[in-house]
C-alpha positions, 0 to 999 in steps of 0.5 A: 309299624305293621308286621311284615306279611309273607309273600306266600299263602297256604290255602289249605293245610294239606296243600303241598304248594304255596301261592305267591301273593306278591312278586318274589325276586330271585335271591330274595329270602323267603320263609316256608314253614319256619325255614328260611330259603333263598328264591332260586328264580323270580316268581310272579303273583298267583304262581306256586312254590313247593312247600315240600320236596316233590318227587316226579309223579307226586300229586300237586295239592291245592285247596286240599285237592289234587290239581296235577302231577309233578313231571320232574323232581322239585326242591323245597321252595322251587317254582311249580309251573308248566315246566315241572307240573302237568294237569291231570284234567286238561291237555296243557296249562299253557294259555297258548295251547288253544289258538283263538281261531280254534275257539268257537264264538256265538 
């Protein structure tokens, strides 16, 4: 029998978020740094969960580098996405932010 793999990946030791590697259902018990938590919402593959409590204005660290800022306080294990994070580099994380007719084509 193979060991149960965590649904979360730590990309870099300095990261304050974890990457979801398989769908996590609301109510599922997950483990973050040895602490068992119950997922407060469903989270899709590729999204992020808070590895620590994150305060408004704090940088989001992924691959050991800042990728954005927290826009509202985030609890340990909470989903980190456009509702509580903003990019420091682009106006929006929302894929709908740019309409297809606004994109130049060759």
